[in-house]
C-alpha positions in Angstrom: 0.2 0.0 0.0 1.5 3.6 -0.9 2.1 5.5 2.3 0.1 8.7 1.2 -3.0 6.8 1.1 -2.7 5.2 4.3 -1.7 8.5 5.5 -5.0 10.2 3.6 -7.3 7.4 5.4 -6.1 8.0 8.9 -6.7 11.9 8.5 -9.5 11.2 7.0 -11.2 9.2 10.0 -9.4 11.2 12.8 -11.3 13.5 14.7 -8.1 14.9 16.4 -4.4 16.1 14.6 -2.5 13.4 14.4 1.0 13.8 15.3 4.1 12.8 13.2 5.3 10.4 15.7 1.9 8.8 15.7 2.1 8.6 11.7 5.9 6.9 12.3 4.7 4.3 14.6 1.7 3.2 12.7 3.3 3.1 9.2 6.9 2.0 10.6 8.3 4.8 8.3 10.9 7.3 9.1 9.9 11.1 10.0 11.3 12.2 6.7 9.2 10.0 4.8 6.0 11.0 6.5 7.0 14.6 5.7 7.5 14.0 1.9 4.4 12.1 1.7 2.3 14.9 3.4 3.9 17.2 1.3 2.9 15.5 -1.6 -0.8 15.3 -0.6 -0.8 19.3 0.3 0.2 19.1 -3.5 -2.5 16.9 -4.8 -4.9 18.7 -2.7 -4.3 22.4 -4.2 -7.3 21.3 -6.3 -9.5 20.2 -3.8 -12.3 22.1 -1.5 -10.1 20.2 1.4 -6.7 20.7 2.6 -4.2 19.4 5.3 -3.1 21.7 7.9 -0.4 21.3 11.2 -2.1 22.2 14.3 -1.9 21.5 17.8 1.1 19.6 17.3 -0.4 17.3 14.7 -1.8 16.9 11.0 -5.7 17.0 10.3 -7.9 17.6 7.2 -9.4 21.0 6.9 -12.3 22.5 4.7 -10.6 25.5 2.8 -11.9 28.5 4.2 -13.2 29.8 1.1 -16.2 26.8 1.5 -16.6 27.6 5.2 -20.0 29.7 4.4 -21.5 26.7 3.4 -20.2 24.0 5.6 -21.9 26.3 8.3 -25.2 26.4 6.4 -24.9 22.6 6.1 -24.0 21.7 9.5 -25.7 24.5 11.5 -23.0 23.6 14.0 -23.3 25.8 17.2 -21.1 24.3 19.6 -18.3 26.9 19.6 -20.8 29.7 19.7 -19.1 32.3 22.7 -20.8 34.9 23.9 -18.9 38.5 23.4 -18.1 38.1 27.2 -16.4 34.4 26.7 -14.5 35.5 23.7 -12.7 38.6 25.3 -12.0 36.3 28.2 -10.6 34.1 26.2 -8.8 36.4 24.0 -7.2 37.6 27.4 -6.0 34.2 28.4 -4.6 33.3 24.9 -2.6 36.6 25.0 -1.5 36.8 28.7 -1.2 33.3 29.9 -0.5 31.7 32.2 -3.1 34.2 33.9 -5.1 34.0 37.0 -8.8 35.0 37.7 -7.9 37.7 39.7 -5.8 39.6 36.8 -8.5 38.8 34.2 -11.0 40.5 36.3 -8.9 43.4 36.8 -8.4 43.4 32.8 -12.6 42.8 32.3 -13.1 45.0 35.0 -16.0 42.1 36.2 -16.0 38.7 37.2 -14.8 36.4 35.1 -16.2 32.9 37.2 -19.0 32.2 34.7 -17.2 32.8 31.7 -14.0 30.5 32.7 -16.5 27.7 33.3 -18.0 28.0 30.1 -14.6 28.0 28.9 -13.1 25.1 30.8 -16.2 23.2 29.8 -15.7 23.5 26.1 -12.2 22.4 26.6 -10.6 25.7 25.5 -8.8 26.4 28.6 -7.6 24.5 31.8 -5.7 25.2 35.1 -1.6 25.1 33.8 -0.5 25.6 37.6 -0.6 28.1 40.8 0.7 31.3 41.2 3.3 31.0 44.1 1.8 33.9 46.3 -0.2 33.2 49.6 -3.5 31.6 48.5 -1.8 30.1 45.6 -4.2 31.3 43.1 -5.0 29.1 39.9 -3.2 30.0 36.3 -5.2 29.5 33.4 -4.2 28.7 29.8 -5.2 27.6 26.5 -5.5 24.3 25.4 -4.7 22.2 22.3 -8.4 22.0 21.6 -8.0 25.6 21.4 -5.4 25.5 19.2 -7.6 23.0 16.8 -10.6 25.3 17.1 -8.9 28.3 15.8 -6.6 26.2 13.3 -3.4 26.9 14.9 -0.3 25.0 15.2 1.3 27.0 18.3 0.0 30.0 20.6 3.0 31.7 18.6 0.8 32.4 15.3 -2.1 34.3 16.9 -2.1 37.6 15.3 -0.1 40.3 16.8 -1.8 43.0 19.2 -1.6 46.4 17.4 
């Protein structure tokens, strides 16, 4: 079987990004061979409605942005619809992480408790440690799911603040 077709099949059925390490283990191939095969698939897909993207430490198939309007109409998927307040809180956490509730509250000028709970339920943020001060408040940061949802391979790809 051709390595490209196996990778294609794995990415097609996977609901999460597949790491290079996992592909190497499954296919019993060298990293360079997998990377080359993914590069060839990317070229093949240039004329398709989907593409391979590297996100959250792995590879995944995504519909190209120009088709998103039609996909939204078809799926009517609202599972990641967030309120303005939740989006503001998520942006603060993404850019300032790791950050405490108190720091978020100072920036937003209101309690972030509800929005933090919603963002955690959706798997977009998580506790990443504790601040070494009296009371040891939790520090929050984004998750791999955040990277997946926003199509980022790392937090460094966030747009720069102007």
